[in-house]
Structures are given as C-alpha cells and as structure tokens.
C-alpha positions in Angstrom: -41.1 -48.9 55.2 -44.6 -47.8 55.6 -47.3 -48.0 58.3 -50.8 -47.5 59.0 -52.9 -47.2 62.0 -56.3 -49.2 62.6 -58.7 -49.8 65.3 -59.3 -53.3 66.2 -62.1 -54.9 68.1 -61.3 -56.6 71.3 -63.1 -59.7 72.5 -64.4 -57.6 75.1 -66.2 -55.3 73.1 -63.6 -52.3 73.7 -61.2 -50.9 71.1 -57.5 -50.8 70.4 -55.6 -48.5 68.2 -52.8 -50.1 66.6 -49.9 -48.9 64.3 -49.0 -51.8 62.0 -46.0 -51.3 59.8 -43.3 -53.2 58.1 -40.5 -53.5 55.4 -39.2 -56.2 52.7 -35.7 -57.3 52.8 -34.6 -58.2 49.3 -31.6 -60.0 47.6 -29.3 -58.2 45.1 -32.0 -59.3 42.4 -34.9 -57.3 44.2 -36.4 -60.5 45.2 -38.4 -60.3 48.5 -36.2 -62.6 50.9 -38.1 -61.9 54.1 -40.7 -59.3 55.6 -40.3 -57.7 58.9 -43.4 -56.4 60.6 -44.6 -54.5 63.6 -47.7 -53.8 65.7 -47.3 -51.4 68.1 -50.5 -50.4 70.8 -51.1 -46.6 70.4 -54.3 -46.3 72.2 -52.9 -44.1 74.6 -51.3 -41.9 72.1 -54.5 -41.4 70.2 -56.5 -40.7 73.4 -54.1 -38.0 73.9 -54.2 -36.5 70.2 -57.8 -36.8 70.8 -57.9 -34.9 73.9 -55.3 -32.4 72.3 -57.8 -31.6 69.4 -60.4 -31.2 71.8 -58.9 -28.7 73.9 -57.9 -26.7 70.6 -61.4 -27.0 69.4 -62.7 -25.5 72.8 -59.9 -23.2 72.9 -61.2 -21.8 69.2 -64.7 -21.7 70.4 -63.8 -19.6 73.7 -61.7 -17.4 71.6 -64.9 -16.7 69.1 -66.7 -15.9 72.0 -64.5 -13.5 73.8 -64.1 -11.8 70.0 -67.9 -11.6 69.7 -67.8 -10.2 73.3 -65.1 -7.5 72.4 -67.1 -6.7 69.0 -70.1 -5.7 71.4 -68.3 -3.9 74.0 -66.4 -2.1 70.9 -70.1 -1.2 70.0 -71.6 -0.3 73.5 -68.4 2.5 73.9 -69.2 3.8 70.4 -73.1 4.3 71.1 -72.5 5.8 74.5 -69.7 8.0 73.0 -72.3 8.8 69.9 -75.0 9.2 72.9 -73.0 11.6 74.7 -72.0 13.7 71.8 -75.6 14.3 70.9 -76.3 15.0 74.3 -73.4 17.8 74.6 -75.0 19.3 71.5 -78.7 19.3 72.7 -77.0 21.1 76.1 -76.0 24.1 73.8 -79.4 25.1 73.3 -80.5 26.3 76.9 -76.8 27.1 77.1 -77.5 30.0 74.8 -80.7 31.0 76.8 -78.9 31.5 80.1 -76.2 33.6 78.5 -78.5 35.7 76.8 -80.6 36.4 80.1 -77.9 39.1 81.9 -77.5 40.8 78.4 -81.4 41.5 78.3 -81.7 42.1 81.8 -79.1 44.8 81.4 -81.0 46.2 78.2 -84.3 46.7 79.9 -83.0 48.0 83.4 -80.9 49.8 85.2 -78.9 47.5 87.4 -76.8 48.0 90.8 -73.2 47.5 90.6 -73.7 44.4 92.8 -76.4 42.9 90.7 -74.2 43.7 87.5 -71.5 41.7 88.7 -73.6 39.0 90.0 -75.1 38.7 86.1 -71.4 38.9 84.9 -70.4 35.9 87.0 -73.4 33.8 85.6 -72.2 35.1 81.8 -68.7 34.1 82.4 -69.9 30.8 83.6 -72.1 30.2 81.1 -69.5 31.2 78.4 -67.1 28.8 80.1 -69.8 25.9 79.8 -70.5 26.4 76.1 -66.7 26.3 75.5 -66.5 23.3 77.2 -69.7 21.6 75.1 -67.6 23.0 71.9 -64.5 21.4 73.0 -65.9 18.1 73.7 -67.8 17.9 70.5 -63.9 18.8 69.1 -62.1 16.1 70.8 -64.3 13.7 69.6 -63.3 15.3 66.0 -59.5 15.1 67.0 -59.9 11.4 67.6 -61.7 10.6 64.4 -59.0 12.8 62.8 -61.7 15.2 61.1 -60.7 18.2 63.4 -59.8 21.2 61.0 -56.8 23.2 63.2 -56.9 26.7 62.8 -53.8 28.4 64.4 -53.2 31.7 65.7 -50.7 33.7 67.7 -52.1 32.6 71.5 -50.3 34.8 74.2 -49.3 32.3 77.2 -48.3 34.3 79.5 -51.7 36.1 79.4 -53.4 32.5 79.2 -52.0 31.2 82.3 -52.9 34.1 84.0 -56.6 33.7 83.1 -55.9 30.1 84.2 -54.7 30.9 87.2 -57.9 33.3 88.1 -60.3 30.2 87.3 -58.6 27.7 90.0 -57.1 30.4 92.4 -60.0 29.3 94.7 -59.4 25.1 94.6 -55.7 25.9 95.1 -56.5 28.6 98.0 -58.6 25.5 99.4 -55.2 23.3 99.8 -53.3 26.4 100.4 -51.4 25.8 97.3 -49.4 28.8 95.9 -49.2 29.3 92.0 -46.2 30.6 90.6 -45.5 31.8 87.0 -41.9 32.5 85.7 -41.5 34.1 82.2 -39.0 36.7 82.4 -38.7 38.3 79.2 -39.8 35.4 77.1 -42.1 36.5 74.1 -44.1 33.2 74.9 -46.7 33.2 71.8 -47.8 29.7 70.5 -49.1 29.2 67.0 -52.3 27.4 68.2 -55.7 27.8 69.4 -56.7 29.6 72.1 -59.4 27.6 73.6 -57.6 24.2 73.1 -54.4 26.0 74.8 -56.9 27.2 77.6 -58.1 24.0 78.2 -55.0 22.2 77.8 -53.0 24.4 80.3 -56.4 24.2 82.8 -56.2 20.7 82.9 -52.8 20.0 83.7 -52.6 23.0 85.9 -55.7 21.6 87.7 -54.0 18.2 88.1 -51.2 19.9 89.4 -52.6 21.6 92.2 -54.5 18.8 93.2 -51.3 16.1 93.3 -49.3 18.9 95.4 -49.2 18.8 98.6 -50.8 21.0 101.1 -48.6 24.5 101.7 -46.7 23.8 98.6 -46.0 25.8 95.5 -47.0 24.7 91.7 -44.7 26.6 89.5 -45.3 27.5 85.8 -42.1 28.3 83.8 -42.3 29.6 79.7 -39.4 29.2 78.0 -38.2 29.6 73.9 -36.7 26.9 72.3 -34.8 28.0 69.6 -34.7 25.2 66.4 -30.8 24.5 65.9 -31.4 24.1 62.4 -34.1 24.5 59.3 -34.0 21.1 59.1 -35.2 20.7 62.8 -38.4 22.6 62.2 -39.8 25.6 63.8 -39.0 27.2 66.7 -40.9 26.1 69.7 -42.4 27.5 73.0 -42.2 25.5 76.2 -44.6 25.8 78.9 -43.5 23.6 82.4 -45.7 22.9 85.3 -44.0 21.7 88.4 -45.6 20.5 91.4 -43.7 18.5 94.7 -45.7 15.7 94.3 -44.9 12.5 92.7 -46.9 10.4 90.3 -48.2 7.1 91.7 -45.9 4.0 90.1 -49.5 2.2 89.0 -50.1 4.9 86.6 -47.4 6.3 85.2 -46.9 3.9 82.2 -50.8 4.8 81.5 -50.6 8.7 82.7 -51.7 9.7 79.2 -53.9 7.0 78.4 -57.7 7.3 78.3 -59.6 6.7 81.3 -56.6 6.0 83.4 -56.6 7.5 86.8 -55.6 6.9 90.4 -56.2 8.6 93.9 -59.4 10.8 92.8 -62.9 9.5 93.4 -64.5 11.9 91.1 -61.6 11.3 88.3 -62.1 10.3 84.9 -58.8 9.8 83.7 -59.7 12.6 80.4 -57.5 15.2 81.5 -54.0 14.5 80.7 -55.2 12.4 77.9 -57.2 15.0 76.5 -54.1 17.7 77.0 -51.7 15.6 74.9 -54.3 14.8 72.5 -54.9 18.8 71.6 -51.1 19.1 72.3 -51.0 16.8 69.2 -53.7 18.3 67.3 -51.6 21.7 67.2 -48.1 20.1 66.5 -47.0 20.1 69.8 -46.3 17.4 72.5 -46.9 16.8 76.5 -44.5 15.0 78.4 -43.8 13.9 82.1 -40.9 13.4 84.3 -41.5 12.3 88.2 -39.6 11.3 91.0 -39.7 11.4 94.9 -36.9 13.7 95.1 -37.9 15.9 91.9 -41.5 16.3 91.9 -43.3 15.8 89.0 -43.0 18.2 85.8 -45.1 18.1 82.8 -43.8 19.6 80.0 -45.9 20.9 76.9 -44.1 22.0 73.8 -45.8 24.3 71.1 -44.8 25.8 67.9 -43.8 29.7 68.3 -45.5 31.9 66.2 -44.2 33.4 63.0 -42.5 36.5 63.4 -44.8 39.6 63.3 -47.7 37.5 64.5 -49.3 39.0 67.8 -52.4 37.9 69.5 -55.8 38.7 68.9 -56.3 40.6 72.2 -53.2 42.7 71.3 -54.6 43.3 67.6 -57.9 44.6 69.2 -55.9 46.7 71.3 -54.2 48.6 68.6 
C-alpha cells in the first residue's frame, strides 16, 4: 500500500488536492491479479494544514518579537541601575562637604549649646545619608554576588534602641508604641552593624506603617541554640510583630523586588533588601500573617562566637 498527494487543475481554473493510493492483489506466485485504487479529495485538509502552518509561523514571529522586547527591557533596567549607581557614587562628594562643615565651625568659633545641637543634627543626618548611599552601592554588589562579608559582633539590643530613636517621631505620628522584649538574652549577632541597622530599620518602619493607630509594635530578641554541631552555629532571632495583616495580593511576593501595595510612595525595596542583607550575612527573614494574629517578621542571624564583643563594648574597656 502506498499513496501520494497531487494538486489537480479543474476545468474552471481552480485547484483541488487529492490523495491517490492503491494496493496490488497477488496470487500465490506473486503475480498481480488486480489493483485496488482510491482517490480522496483532501483540499479542505490541506487548507487546514496550511492555516495551521501559517499560525505557527505567526506565533514564532511574535515570540521572536517578545524576546527582543524582553532583551531591550532588561538592557534598559541594567542601564537604569548603572546610572543610579553612578549617581549615588557622585552624591558622596557633596555629602562629605556637608559633613565637614559642622566640624569646621566648631573648630573656628565658640558655639552656643543650641547651635552645637543643631550642627549635631546636620552632622548625624549627613552621616546617615552617607551610610545609606554606601549601603545602596553594597546592595548592588550583593545582587551581583561580589559583596565581601566582614562580620563582627553586633549588639542587637543596642542596635534596636538606635533604630527606635530614628523612627520614634514616625511612630508618634500614628500614635504607635514601640516595645523591646529581650530579657537576659545576650543578643550579639555575627554580622555587620550597618547591614543589620538597615535591615531592622526597613522592617521596623514597615511594621509601624502597617500597624493600626494606637497599637503596639513589639520587637523580641531570643537565643536559638543549635541542637548539634551538624545543625550549624547558634542563632540570634529578632521578631517584629504588629497588629496589621499583610494584604493577600502581596503575600506571595512580599520579599520580591519592587512589590508593594497600599503605599503611595512605596518602592517595594524594603523587605527585598532586608532579606538580601540577611542572606548575605548567613541569615534569613520569614513572614507569618493572619487577621487574628497580625504579622510577625522573623530575622535569624548567626550568634557571635564565644568571647567576641561588639566594637562599642571594646572601646569602652
């Protein structure tokens, strides 16, 4: 049995596709006794095949266009991030000048206590902005996997106190109370102070913004001992709890870059950068939320090795 497809010309000038086939009936000696043949009109089937082929070609062309558009978008994002990185680097020059002015004024003239305090505010703000700029450059390195982690002992109780001072006015504007529960925990993490400061500040600020007015945001510190040497080092766990609930629309993307909801000026970088900084320090950040229990963010960091003390404690010795 065999068949072939042919295009035949009709009398009216149109074409018809036919499948022509047949088979031979042979006797016991192999001689052909008769032929059984068939001719089938396959014009419609061929039209469907041509339409399907054209559709596949169109889809392939559209896929190619989408791939080119995606490559262009990725290049635009890369260029934007590169420009932002250069801009942040250029900001450091005028910032250094701003920070130097208070010191020069103190050296050149006698200041009143009020003037000295005002200069102190400018100086601290300048250092804080400079730290933020440096951190943004470090975040770029973390994303690229080129950041060099330089751990030291970090007193998380002292660090949370510093963060609370910086965002106290923001909490007061919502009538939100900040509460630290540490007990007798020796909460020293094996981490970097600037990264920990930014990590905690991002998460605590988000907790205050998400908290209902008049509620309390609680920060709890506790030790978490490793069950065995195989399980790894001891951990220090910092938990931030607020009464608000994370919207269902962003729960699955809570730690995703640029994911945000409910904040007109939100960039969606707070929780993303917090997790990135935690993982850079061999830590992790997780989230649990519900209408009844509120929202708890759990930050787990390696505990400082025995005998290691924070720089602030070393300077005081």
